[in-house]
N, C-alpha and C positions, 0 to 999 in steps of 0.2 A: 411722122414712125420712126423709131429706129430701131433696125433687128441688132439685136446683140448675140453673138452665136462663137462658140470657140473654134469652127471652121473643121470640122470632123469631117465633111462633105468632101472639103476637094483642098486640104492640108493635112490627109494622115497622114501617123507620124507624128505632127505636133507635139500631140500630144504623149508624154512619159508617165508612167506610175509611178511611186512610191507603194510602199507595204498598200497603204489601204486601197490601192485600183487606180482607176479615172482618174482625172483632174480637168476640172472644165473650167478654160480660162476664160472669162468673158471679156472680149476685146469693143472698150467703152466708144462705139460707132455716136454717140450720140443721147439724147435723153437726161433721166436725172442721174446717171453713176455716178459714183464715186464721188457726191456731195457730201456737206458737213452736215451730219446726221442732226435734230432735234427733235424737242417732245411735245408731245401734242395729236390734238386731231383721232378722231374717231374711222376707222377704215374697216371697208364695208369685202369680206373677199366673198367671192362664189368657186366653189370647190363641185368637180366632177363626181363626188364620191358621196361617200354615206347613206344608211338606210334605218328603218324603221327598228330592225334586230341588235344596233349596233349600243355597246355597254362600256361602262369606264374600266371594266378587269381588266386589267393590262395584257390578260394570255391570253386574250379573246379579238384583240383590233387587230383586223385585218385589213384595213384601205386607208386612205389620204386622209381623209377627214380626222379620222384619229390621230394620225400621226400629227397632222395639225394641233390636234389638242394637246398631243402630251409633249411634243417640243415649247409650247407657248407655257403651259400650268405646270409641267413635273420638271424638275434635275434629275438627271441621268450621272450615272459616277463618271462614265465619260463623253466625250465627243468628238463627231467625225467634225473635223473641222474644213471649212474652204478647199482647199486644197489638197483636202484628201489623208492627209494625216491626221493621227487618233491625237486628242488631245486631253487635258484635265477639266475635269468640269466638280463636280461633289468631293470623287478623290481630287487631294491636290498635287498630289506624286504616288510612283508607283515603283516596284523593286522585283525583280525574280532571280530562281534561282538559276546555277548556270542552268540546269536540263530544263529548266522553261515548267516547272512543275509546279512551282510552288510561286505561291502572285502575292506580297503583300501592298496593299491601297489606303494610306495616308488621309483621313478622310478630312472634308476641310472644318475647320470650327465657324461658328457663327452661323452658319444658312437659315434660315428659318423658314416653317411652311408661313400655309398662311392663318393657320391655324393660332401662329405664335409659338407651336412648339419648337424646340433647336431639333436639327434633321442630328441623328446618333450614327456613331457604326453599327450600333443592334439593326437601326431603322436600315443601314445598307445591306446589313450579313439577312435580315429578314425579306425584304424587297428582291435579291434572289432565290430566297429560299423560297418562296416562293412557288416558283415554277418548277422546283424539283422533288414537290412531293410527291408520295407514292398515286399512280392512277393520274398527272394533274395531263391534261385536257392542252394545258398551254403551246401556245406556238412557236414558245420560246424554250418549250423540254428539250427539244436533243440539242440545243446548243450549251446548254448548262448541264445534261446530263452528264458531262467528263468530269463536274467538278466532285470529288469524292466528299471532301471538309470544308465548310464554312466557318472560320472562328474568331471574334473580335480579342487583339490585344491592345487595351487603352485606343488609341484615337487611330488603329489602324485595323484593317478586316485583313486575316490571312486566308486568301482562297488554295487549298491541294484540288490537284487535277489527278488524274488517274494516270495523265502523259504527259509532257510535256505541249504547248502549244503556244508557240510564237507568235498568235496571233491573239490572244486572251485580252491584251483591253478592249479589240477593235470587237469582242464578244459583247464586254457588258457595254459598249454604246447602243445596244439595241434596241430600237424604243418599246419594247415590249417590257425593259427591266426601269422602269422609273422607280425615284427611290419615293417611297409613301410610309407611312408611320407605321411602324410595329404593334400588333395588338396582342393577345393572348391566344388566336386562335388565325393567324396569319399576319396579313398587313392590311390597312383601309383605304380598301380603294372605291367604297360604296361613295363617302361623304363628298369626292374631288378635291378633296386636301391637295397640295400639292406644295411645291417648294422652288418653283418657277416663275419665271420674268411678269406672266401672268395670272389673274385670282379668276377660276372659272366661275363665274354668275347665274349662269344657266346655260343648260342638259337638255334640248328636245332632240332625243333620235330623228336621222333619217330629214330632221327640217332645219333645223339652227341651234347657233350656240353663241354665249355671249359672252367677253371675256372682260377684264378688266386689268391697269396695271396697277403688279405688287410694288408698292410705294417703300415695301422694306427689303426687296431684292437685294441679294449680297453684290451685285456686281452694278457699276454704273453706264455699263457701255452694253448694253441691249435692254430691247423695252422701252423702243420711241413713242407708239402709240398709246394712247388716255384709255382708249378702249376699241375693243372688236365684237363685228357681229359677223361670223361664222356660218354660211348658207350651205344647205347639201342642195346643188342643182344639178340633179345628174344627167337632165335632159338637153341634149348638145344646142337646141336651139334656143330654151330660157335660158342658157349660159352665157351665149352668144348674145343675143339679144341685151341680157341684164348688163354689159360688159357696152357695149356699144351707147346704149340710154343712160347709161353714168351712172345707173344704182349699186352698180359694185363698184370699187373701185382695183381690181385683180380677180382675173381666173386661169382657172389650168387646164388642161386636157382642149386645149381649142379643134375646131372643126378644119385640119387642116388643106379642107377644099377653099375655106376662106379665107385667108392669111392673107392673099391678095387685097381683099375688100379690105379687111381691118388695117391691114397699109398704109390706107389712106385717108383712114382719121389722124389727124395734127395731133389730139389728144393721148395717143397710145403709143407705149414702147410694147416690142412681141422679141422676147427671149427666147431663143434656142440655145439648147446646152445637149449636148451630147453625154452618154453616162452608164449608166447601167441596165435602165428601164427596156425591158423587150415582152412580145406578145409569142403566145402560146396557142398549141390547140392540146390538150393532153387526153391521154389516154389511159383508161385504167385499163393496167395489164392484169390485173387480176380475171376481167370479162372476157370472155369471148368474142369478136375474132382478136383483142388484142393481145393475150396472152401469146400470140406466135408471134416472136423480133421477124420474122419474114412479111408481115403482115403490116407491121410499126414499120417496118423498114421501105415495103410500099406504097405507106399514105407521106414518107418524107421525101421520099423522091416526085412524090403525085403533085407537090405542092409547087406553083410557079414563086419564087419569094422576090427574082428582082421584079414581078411583076406588082408585088404588093406592098415593095419600096417606093415603087412610080406612084401605085394611084389609092396607097390608102394611104402612107408618112407622104406623099408627096416629096421625096425625095428628103424628107427631114430625120431619114437615119439609115439604116445598114442593113445587110441581107444577114441574115443569123445562120449557124452551120448545126443547129441543134444543141447546142451546151447553151448554160443561163450567164455565160462569163463573155464578157466585152471585151473587144480589141483591144484599148487603152488597158486592162487591168492587169497585175502583173502573173506573172506564169501563163499569158495566155499562149496558146497551142499553135503558132505559127507556119507548123508542119502538116497541122491535119486538112484531108482534101475536102476543099468545099462542096456542100451537095450542089447541086444545078436542077435542074426541075430537067426531069428524062423520064418520059412515058412506055420506053422500050425497057428502061432499068427497072422501073414500076412494075411491069408487066410480068417481068422474071420472079422476082422476090415475091406476088401473086403463086405463081406457077409451084415455086417452093415449096409454098404455103397448100399445096394442091389444091388452088383455085385459079379460076379461068375469071373468074370475077366478080368482085363486091361489093353488100350491100350495107353503107354506114348511114346514120344520124347525128351532126354534128349542134351541140348545142352554142346559142352565142345570143347573146345580148349586149347591145351601145355601155350597158354598166361595165363591162369586163375591160374595154377598151372603147375609145375613138372610131366607130365604123365595123366595130368589131363583125356586126352581122353581112357588110357587103365585104368583108377579109374573107369572111366562112363562102358565100356567095363566088369569089371568085376561086379560091379552094376546089369549088363543087365544080365550075367549068374545066377546073384544069384535069381534074381526075380523073374526068371522061373519059379525056383521052388514054389514058390507064384503063380504062374497064373499070373503074371505081365507081358508082352509081352515090353519092353524097350528098344525104338529104341533109338538109340547113336548117333548124327548127328555131324558130325568133321564139327566145324565152322573154318575161317580165324584168327590167329594169332592177324595181325592188325587191330586195331578196335572191337578188341572183347566186350571191357570194354563201347567201344560207342556205337554199331552196335549192340548187345549181349545180354550184362547183362543188365538186367532190363527192358528190351525191348522182349524176348521169355520167355515163362510160366516157363520154368521148365531149370537150368544152371549150371553150375558146376564155382562154386567163390572160392576164395582165401580171409583171410581175415587176417591183421598184430596182431587184437586184441587193448585193452586197456589196460593203464594201473589202471581204476577202472570199476565195472561192474555198475554204473550208466550211463560211458560212453558210453562203451561198448551197454548198452542197449539204450539209447538215441538215440545212432547214427543208430541205424539197427535195433533198435524193438519195437520206438514207433509210434502211429500212423500219418503216413503221415511224419513221418522223408524220406527226399533227399534219405540216400540211404539202406531205410527199403526193402528190396530186395525180403521181402518175399509177400510186400504190407498185411502186416496182422496188421489187430488191433483189441485190446482187451481192452476194458474200467475197468477189475479192476486190469489190468496186468500198463497200464498208471498210473493212481489212485494211487497205492502200489510203485511204483518207486520214484512216486513225493515226497511219507510218508520217504523213505524210504531216499533218497535224505538229507533229511532235520533233521532224527532222530540223534540225539548226543549218545544217548545211546547205547554203540556197542551190548551187545545181543540183545537190541529189534531191533537192525539192521540186527545182522546176522537172527535173523525168517524172519525178510520180504524179506533179499537177497535168503534165502532159498526156499521159498514160489513162486518168481520169477521167481527160474531158474526152477523150477517146472512144472508152466505155462507155461513158452518159450518151455520142451524140449516135454510135453504130450499134448500141444495144437499149438506150433508155426506152421510156414509153412515150415522150415528150415531143412534138414538131411544135422547133424555135425558129421561124423563120424569117424573121426582123428583129434588131437592138431598133425602138423609137427614140430618138431627141424629146426633152424635156420641154415642152412649147408653151408658153404662157402668155400670158399679157395683163397688162396693167398700165395704169393712169400716169402720166408723165409730171403726176404731184408726187409719183412714189421716189422714195431718193432708194439706193441701192448700193450694198459694197463693190468694190471692181472686179473683186472674184468671187462667182456666184458657183454655189455650189456642187457636184453631181453626183450625191451618191442618193439622193430622191431629188422630185422634182420640186418646183420653186423653192431654189437656194438650200435644197437638201431639207426641207420643210419644216426649217427656221426663219419661214419669213417671219413673222410674227416678231420675232428679237431682234433681225437682223435688219430688215428694213424701217423708214420714216417718211413722212412728209417733208417736201422741199420749201 
């Protein structure tokens, strides 16, 4: 067994950031890292994600299974590179006005869809515009809302923003924004057509998908496998068994309790990459008792964060501070006081809310994150010391994201994070955002976020993002107790690049195009 890690736990500060955020530097301690790529073979991947309600509509994608699908079959305007910077993909270059309000993206010529049609600037414009329509329920709606106008000028797509945004190229890398063929009424997402390195041959939501290499892809340095079988294996035991028995070649979301056993298998590599992934407990701030910030603060001080990192993450992560920003990301607030388990302070905030005790229910399923139910039970035990009776409700895995998350008032959630603070806050914390799972609104926060987005002075921008994090930590409705490393297993038959991306699990979920068989 080879353990590939970026050393976050014992070498804090080793990783610094670019504008993209955390960088995962894989240390090649063995296995098939950095071997010479070659084409061929059929890859079988087991994902701890996927549900029967999954769809090819990019605005509705919400889990790692669909991320893997889109990064295999689709092209995106820009791409977050393994080192955390942003690079060109369908756009070959871009430039911005001095105030960062106008952005011009030159679209690459000769990129073909699987159907044989050439990608056009009009496709690019329509693919972003799809998420801007009035009444859009797309998860990308909040991040494209600042776009005032999109127009095509020859081979260039021009975006005009309501205010400056120094991070705009990162926004266009979002997985909800694949480039798809324009149609009379929007874009063609139903057919499964795309311009990525793999062709989607079969899509069976919540079960499996098959992909075949796109022989006409414009790049010759990606897409090494002949074909891929992508399996939805949300059951932890089934996923682990499939990996150990050799029924699959790679799996994500490992059961951290069993890594010691997996490590004894001479045919497996275990990778641990620190990034922006965090596990949360979201409170619906519209529903009592969570309307009272004193109650929210009581629940934040009633959780033993160190215990969760030890017993749920088994050390493969770090404590969170109720902000969705990782310690390695640019403008991380190093001055924010770290919350610790403090039953007396929790009781104080309950009294401030006019309560001597509190009864709440927390919905959890392991579909939220590995051992989410166990995490909720640990939360239940620590909360008792603060006079909080927290009832754990075990929910079914299938349909968790459609029937429980953002439906029940207190839920377990996982987030992969985003490459920039603005993108993370815009997606999940601005008032009215479709994925604001705390249903939290704060006028000062929204106004300051808009100012920080347009600010080009880096010192001033740091001050603004520090304040934004403090507001979320002390007033927000999300308990963020831990940041989890991305820990995944693969056969030693699989080769990987020296540097593994940390913006999403499994090499930024671009494993399909970046990995190969040795």
